[in-house]
N, C-alpha and C positions, 0 to 999 in steps of 0.2 A: 747469418744469412739464411741458413737452412731453416732456422726457427721462424724467421719472417715469412719465408715461402710457405711453411706449414700453415701459418695462420691465414695467409692470403688465399691459398688454393684449398678447395674442399677435398675430401678423401677420394671421391670418384674422379675428379679432375687429375689428382696426383697419380692415381692408378692409370688413367688414360695416357698421361704424359710418360709414365714408365713404359707402357707397352709400345707407345709410339717411338720412344728412344730405343727400345729393344729391336723393333722392326727396322728402324733406320740404321742402327748399329749392325744388324745382320746383313742388310743390303750393302752397307759400306764394306764389311768384311768380304763379302762375295765379290764386290767390284775390285777390291784390293787383291784378292787371290787370283782373279782372272788377269789382272794387269801383270802380276808377278809371273803367272804361267805363260803369258804371251811373250814377256821379256826373256824367259828362259827357253821356251820351245819354239817361238816364232809361229809363222803361219798366218792365214787370213784374219784380219781384225773383225770382219763382220760376224764371224762365228762366235768370237768371244763376246761381242756386244750383245748379240741376240741371247746368248746363254746368260749373260749378266742381267739383262732386262727381265727375262723370264724368272730367273732365280730371285732377283730383287723383289719383283712384284709378288712372287709366291710367298717370300718371307714377310713382306708387308701385309699381304692379305691374311696370312696365317696369324700374324701378331694381332691384327684387327679383330679377327674372329675369336681368338683366345681372349683378347681384351674384353670383347662384348660378353662372352660367357663369364669371365671373371667379374665383370661389372654386375651382371644379372644375378649370379649365384654367390658372390662373395661381398662385393662392395655394398650393394643395396641392402642385403641382409645385415651386414655389420652396422650400417647407418640406422636401420630399423631397430636393431637391438639396442644400439646406443641411445636412440631417441626414446625407446620404451623405458630403458633404465633411468634416463634423465627425468622423464615424465613422472615415473613412480617415486623417484628420490625427491624431486622438487615440488610436486603438486599433490602429494599425499594420495596417490592412486594405488590401490591394493589389488588390482586385477592381475591375473597370471599372464605371463608373456606367451604369445603364440609361437611355439617352437617350429611350426611348419614353415614359417617364413625363412628359417635359417637351417633347413634340413641338410644342406651341403657343407655346413660348418662343423660337422662332427659334434663334439661335446660342448661347443661354445654356447649354444642356446640353452641346454640343460644347466650349464654353469651360471648363465645369466638368470635363469629362473631360480636357481639356488640362492643367488645373491638377492634377488627380489624377495624370496621367502624369508631370508634372514633379515632383510630390511623391514619387511612387514612385521616380523616377530619383534624386532628391536623397537619398532614404532609402537607396537601394541604394549610391550613391556614399559616403554616410556610413558605411554598414555595411562597405564594402570598405576604407575608410580605417581604421576601428576594427579590423577583422580584421588588417590589416597591422601596426598598432601593437601589437596584443595577441597576436601569434603566440608570442612568447617566454613571456608569461604563461600562454597556453593550454597550452603544453608543460609548464610547471611545474605547472599545475593538474592535467593528466592524470597526471603522475608522482605528485603528492600524492594524488589520488583512488585510484590503483592501490595505493599504499603503505598508505593507511589502510583501504581497502575490504577488502583481503586480508590484513591483519595477523592473525597467529595469536592475538593476545590482544584482548579487548574494549577499545575506546578511546572515550572520551567527553570532549569539551571543553565546559565549562560557563561561563556568564557569572558575574560576581561575585555575582549574586543567585541562582545555582544553577539556571539554565535551560539546557537542552541547545541548543548551537549546532553540534555535530558529533557524529556517531557512526559507527561502521563496521559491517560486516556481522556480525562476531562479537558486537559489543555487542547488535545486534538479535536474534541467535540466543539470547543469554544472558538478555536482559531483556524479550523479547517486544515489546509494542507501544510501544517507545520512539519519540519523535518530536521534531522540532525545536520549540523554544520551550516545551516541556513542562518542568515542574519535576522535578529529580532525585528528589524524594521520591515521585513517582508510580511509580518503578521500583526504588528502593533504600530500605531502611530507613535513615532519615536520621541516626540517632544516631552510628553509627561513622564515617560520612563527615564529619559536622559536627565530631566530635572530632579527626579527622585534619586537617581544615581549620583548626581552632583551633590545633593544634600547629604546623602549617605557618606560620600567621600569626605566632605567637610567635617562631618561629625566624627569620622574615623580619625582624621588628623588631630581632632581635639581630644582623642583618647576615648571616644564614645562609640561603641559598636551597637547600633540601633537599626531597627527596620523603619523604612520610610514608605509612606503610603502614596498611591497615585490613582488617578481615574483616567484611563486611556481608552480610546476607541480602537477597534480592530482595524486592520489596514483597509478593509473594504467599507468601513463605516457602518456595518450592520449591527455591531454590538458595542456596548460600553462595559468595560471591565474595571472593577474596583479591586485593588490589590495592594500588596506591600512587597518591598524588595529588601533583601538582607545580604550582607557581604559574606563571602566564604574566605576565611583567612587560613593560611598555612605558613607557619613560622613567621607570622606578622606580615606576610606578603599576601596581597589580594590575588586569589586564584580563580575568582569568578563571583557570581552572585545568584541568589535564588529569588524567583518571582512566584508568589502565591496569589492567586486572584480568583474571583468569582464573577459570574455574569450579573451585572447590575442593570442590564437593559430593561428587564421586566420590572424591577423595582422603580426605575425612573419612569417607565411608562405607566406603571400602576399609580405612582405618586401623582403624575400629571393627570391620569384618568380620574383619580379620586378628586383632585382639585376641580377638574372640569365637571365631574358629576355633582360636586357640591354647589358649584356655581349654577349648573343647570337646574338643580333642585331649588335654589333660591329664586332663580328667574321663573321656574315653572310654578312655584307655589305663590310667589309674591303677587302676581297679577290676579289669579283667581281668588286668593284670600282677600286682596284689596277690594275687588269687585263685590264679593259676597258680603264683606263688611259694610260697604257703602249701601248695597241694596237692603240689607237688614236694618241699617240705621234709618233709611227712608221708610221702611215698613213700620218701624216702631215709632217714628216721630210724626208721621202723617196718618191721622185716623180716618180722614174722609176721602181716601183714595177710591177712585172708581173701580169696580170689580175687574174691568178689563185691564186697568193699569196694575192692579195688585196681581192679577194672573200673569202678566208679562214679567213682573219682577220675580215672582216665584219660579217662572220658567227660566229666567236669567240665572237665578241661584242654582237651579238644578243643572243648567248647562255648565256653570262654572265648577260645581261639585264634580260633575262627570269629567270635565277637563282636568280637575285636580287629581281624581282617581287614575285617569289615564296617564298623567305625568308620573304619579307614584309607581304605577305598574311598570312603566317603561324604565324608570330609574332603578326599580328593584331588579329587573332583568339584566340591565347593564351592570349593576353592582355585583350580581351573581357571576356574570362572565368575568369581571375583573378579579373577584375572589378566587374563582376556579383556576385562573392563570397563575396565581401566586401560591396555590396549595402545593406542598412538597410531594412530587411524584418521583418514583424511582422504579427501575426494572425489578420485578418480583416474579419468581416462579409460581405457576398455578399450584404445583404440588406443595409449596411452602404455605400458601394460603389454606389449602385443604388440611395440612397438618395443624395449622393454627386453629381452625374450626374444630377439629377433633379434640385438641388440647383443652378448649374451653367447654367441652362437655355438651350435653343436650340429648343424650340417648344414643342407642345403637345407630350406626351410620355406615353405609356401604360407599366406599370412595373408588371412583374410576380414575386412574392416574392419567395425567396429561403433561406433556413436556413443554407446553406453551409458556410464554412470558407475558406479563402484564405491566403496563405503565400505570402505577396506582400507589395509593397509600395502603400498603399491605396490611397493617394492623387494623386500620379502619374497615377495610373490606372483610377481613376475617372476623372481626367483632360483629359487624353487621349481619353476616351470614349465621354466626353462632347465636345471635339474639333471635333471629327469625326461626332458627331451628328449635330453640327452647320454647318459643310461642307455639310452634306446630305440635310439639309433644306434650304440652302442659295439661291438656284435657283428655289424653289417652284415646282420641278418636282417629289417630293417624299412625301408620306404621310403614315398614319397608322403606325407610328414608334412604335416599341415595344422593350423592354429590358427584357431579361430573362437569365437563366443559366441552363446548363445541367451538371450533375455530372457523371463522368466516372472514377470509381476507385479512383486513387490518383490525379485526374485532374478535374478541374472545368472549363467548357467552358462558357464564357460570350458571349451572343448572342445579337447583335443589328440588328433587322430586320426592313423591310419597304416594302411598295408597290410602284411601279412606276419605274422610270428609274434606270438601273443598274449602278454600278460604275466600272471603269477600274482599272487595276493594276497600271497604271501610275498615276491616281488620288490618289489612296491610298498612293503610294510612295511619291507623292508631299505633301500630308497632313502630313505624318510622318516626313518629312524632316524639317518642321518648328519648331521653339522653342516651347517647351511644355507650359511653364508658366514663368512669370517674376520671380517667386520665385526660378526657377531652372536656370536662366540665359540662356545660349545658349543650354542647355540640350534639346534635341529633343525627339519626340515620338519614333523615331528609337532607340535612346540611351536608352529610358525607356524599350523597348522590349528587347534590348540586355542585360540590367541589370537583367531582369527577365528570361533570357535564353529562350525566346519564340518568337513567331511571330504572326501576324494576317493576315487574308485573307478574300476576298469577295467570296461568292458563291451564286448560285441560286438553290432554291428548289421548292417543290410543293406549299409552303405557301408564296412564294415571294423571295425577295433578303435578304441577311443578311451578316454581318461581324462577324467572329468568332475569339475570343481571348482566347486561352487556358492558364490557370495558375495553379500552384501547389496548391493542397488543404492543409489545415491545420487542426489540431485536434480541435474538437468543444470545447468551453469553458464549465465549469461546469454549469449545469442547476440549477434553483432555488431549486429544490427538491433533488439534488444530495448531498451526504455527503461530507462535506469539510474536508480535512485532518487536523489532529491536528499537527500544525507545531511549537508550542512553549509550553514550560512549565518552568516558572520562579521559581518553587518550587521544582526543582529536589533535591532528597536526596543526601547526600554526597556519594562519590564513596565507595563501600564496601571495608573494610579493614580487615585484619586478617582472621580468619576462616570463610569461606563462610556460613557454616552451622549455625553459630551463628548470621548471618545477619538477621535483621527483614525482613519479607516478603515484606513489602511495600517499602523497599529500593532496591529491586531486579528488574531487567528487565526480562521479560518472553517472550518466543516465543511459542505461541499456534499453533499447527500444526496438519495436518491430511494427510493421504495418501490414494490413491485409487490404487488397485492392480489387478493383473490377477486372483487372488484366495486367499484362506485363509491359505496357507501353505508356509511360507517363506523358510523352509528347504526342501520343496518338489518341488522347482523349480519355484514357483510363483515370479512375479516381480512387481515393482512399475510402475504405468502408470501416476500418477499425484502426485505432492507434493504442498501443500499450507501452508503458515505460516502467522502469524499476531502478531505484537509486542504489549506488554503491558508494559508501563513505568509509574511509580508513581501511579499505580492503574488505569490508563487510557488506554483504547483500542485505539491504533493508527491506524485508518482505512486507513490512507495514507501511512503507512509503511508495505507493504505486500509482500509476495513472492508467486507466483503462476505459475507453469509451468507443461506442459505435459511432460512425459518421455517416450522415445522409449524403450520398454521392451526387444527388440531383439527376441521376440517370438509372436505368435498369441495370441490375447485376446479372451478367451472363450466367446461364446454368453451368457452364464449364467451371467458372470461378467458384460458384456456390458449392460444387462438388468437392472443391479443395478445402475451403475454409468454413463451409456450412452456414454462411451468412446470407439471408434471403432479403428480398425487397421489403417484406413485412417487418422484419426485425429492425431495419434502419428507418422506417417510415417516420417515427417520432424522434429520431436521434438528432443531435445538433449538426449543423452544416460545418464545412471545413473552416469557415471563418471563426466560429465560436470554438470548435474543438482545437483548431490550430493555435489560437491565443492561449487557451488553457494549457496546452502542451508546452508552448513556449515558456509560460510562467513556471511550469514544473521543471524545465530544463535550465532555468536561470543559473549561471555560474558553473555549469557542469560541462564535462567533456562527453560528447555523444559517442555511443558505441552501438554497432549493429553488425549483424552477419550479412555481408554484401551491402555495406552501408550506402554506397552510391545509388543503389536502386531505391531505397526508402527515402533518402534525402532528395532525390530528384523530384519525387511527388510533392514533398514539402516546399522545396525551393521554387518550384514552378507556381506555387500558390501564395508566395510571399506578398504579392500585391493585394490579393484578396484578404489575406489574414491581417495584413498591416504590420507584420513583424518580420525581422530577418533572422534566419537560422544560421548565424555566423559562428556558432560554437566550434571549437576544435573537434575533429572526428577521428575515431579509430575504427578499423574494419577487421573483424575476426577472421575473415577469409584471407586477407593479406598477411595478418599476423601468423596464421597457420602456415602459409606458404613460406614465410621466413623461418619459422621454427621447425617445420617438418618438410624440408626441401627434398627429401628422398622419395616422397610420394606425391601423387597428384590428387589424393583424396582430401578435399578441404570442405566438404559439405557439412552442414550442422549435424546431421546424423553421424557422419564419420568422426567428427570431433567429440561428440557425446560418447561414442564407443571408445575412443582413444582415452578419454578422461574418466570413464565409468559413470557418466551422467545419464540418468534414465529420464526419458520423456514419456509420460503416460500417453497411450495411443489417442485418447480423447482430447489431449492438449496439443498434439502435434498439428501444425498449420493453423493454430489460433494465435492471435497476436500476443496474448499474455503467456501462453505456453511456450512459444518460441523465445520470448523475451527472457523468461526464467532460465531456460536451457542455455541461451547465449550468455547470460550473466554467470552461470555456474562455470561455463567453459572459460570465460574471460578472466575470472579471478584466478583460475589455475594457470592461465597463460602468463599472467603477471609474474608469477614465481619463476617461470621458465625464462622470461625476458630478463629478469634480474640476474639469473645464472649466466645468461649470454652477455651480460654487461650493459644491457639497455635499461637504464633506470629513470630517465626523464621523458617527458612528453615529446620533446623535440627528437630524442633518440628513437622513440617508438614510431613517430611519423616518418623519420628518415629511413628506418628499417622497412616500413611499408613501401616507401618510394622506390626501393630496389626491385620490387616485383613488377617490372614494366609490362611483362606479357599479360599478367592478370589485370593490371590497371587499364590497359587498352580494352580488354574484354568487358570491363565494367562501365563502359561509356553508354550512358542512357540519355 
């Protein structure tokens, strides 16, 4: 009985009941003593009653006052210490406990800090032991990540029920918003893949473990992917399959373009050639043509020859464009090209380093520059050669400069006409420029002469300090089945999101100006799977709101409207539980626009404000900043009150809360929602 009451009533309520019982007991004793005194001594009853009331009220008041002091100085600090210890034990938080909150508890707070320090040391010792034991695995993991991340083809590993558990950077480039635990059908038209999987399964039943090929379109129909699928077997059981694919879109387009070009060539040549042949036959077979007729026929031949040359020029230009689309381009650092030029020799060269990236055939560009460099130095009339780069928007200009004699256009043309390298056969420098859809030229400036080669810039690679996206998880839980509310929290996918708005009144005409989202799968924050877009609200942004989130009217002028942004965000949230800090506020803006967007946001929702109120009921501090302080999560000042900055902070807080919910016995989605439902006071305050 006592144990059931202990679980039912909280510590503060039990203390309150104790002091209430103490006060009532004291009042009862006083009343009993007065009754006994009256029975023994007699006298007027009124005096005894007044004395009893005054004494009883005094005892009750004293009990209440002492109870309040006890609650403020003992019960609340004990709960705060217990919460801090639980948070540090379950959520891997290593912050020191604030002893000032329990100053009236004597040595209890220092003892709690000693426990926290011992726990931190034990955790650190365990971590060191784990790191020693997993050093070899970490090296293999790094090798594996590097191999798959930078593989030249798209690679996806899927579970037996066709959910993604690995993808590489090329797959992300080809398939767009691919993500862990998402079904393959979200990114690929399923029929060709399913057919290949069926053929693979039939071959496996015959004892043949082979790869099957497929040609599938991306889900949006923008790309055609040529690939192969292979089974992953573990103890003769199918544990998944691997898809390796490349973009065949350009191949198919180029093939069709070449066919069209060939047919256009036939059509463009056949008529002028036939006409020229007929006119020449007439000129040769008829000797007595009048001068006027002969002049007309010659003019006709000249017109057809001109038409023929125009056709050939047009087809040559179109062929060059087709060839340039198919030439293999890849991101190459400008510094690597400069190193290649120096390695191929050509005389003393001063190089100015540049961190830009190019989308090019790096070997061809380096060889072309090295060839020009050798021609510049071969007659000894030029010196002080220098190599640098200038970045102009989406273009990087490679500059080869010198002092001395200038070069003519004829010299440059002659240099470009020669074969580039034995490795390329008869492929010339001019061919290389055509493949890159660019040209180079010589010019003279205040600092001497130079040759300029403009090339397309490429996105910079990840720096050593940048966060690497989590692109695989081989321990994905089974796909949720049955009632979603009975599904364990760790088996669910979450989308943590936040919005920035023109104001605080969704029903008063305020609109969304930014939406950001971040996925959590298998308890991991997937920093590579994000959603972040500005939204054009269709109205002016008040200066007061801009001071908070720093989004101006100019910034959202070309941004998508809520219809487009809302649909993209809805796709991003497919199959996930939505999580936000003060979720009813953000959802109110989205749900009021469901008719405009054409989609319903009917995903289950969790609110970190309500979760905090249930986990930390001893305090009224449930703001995002308070939660970050409690869990040791740091929000950079420049990221606070930005949609993505607050989303990342909420996600960090949420994954730590999941551990505390498990410790409290809340393990399913339905249990978490029921726990939130108990916070009736806060839920009423969240009515938007």
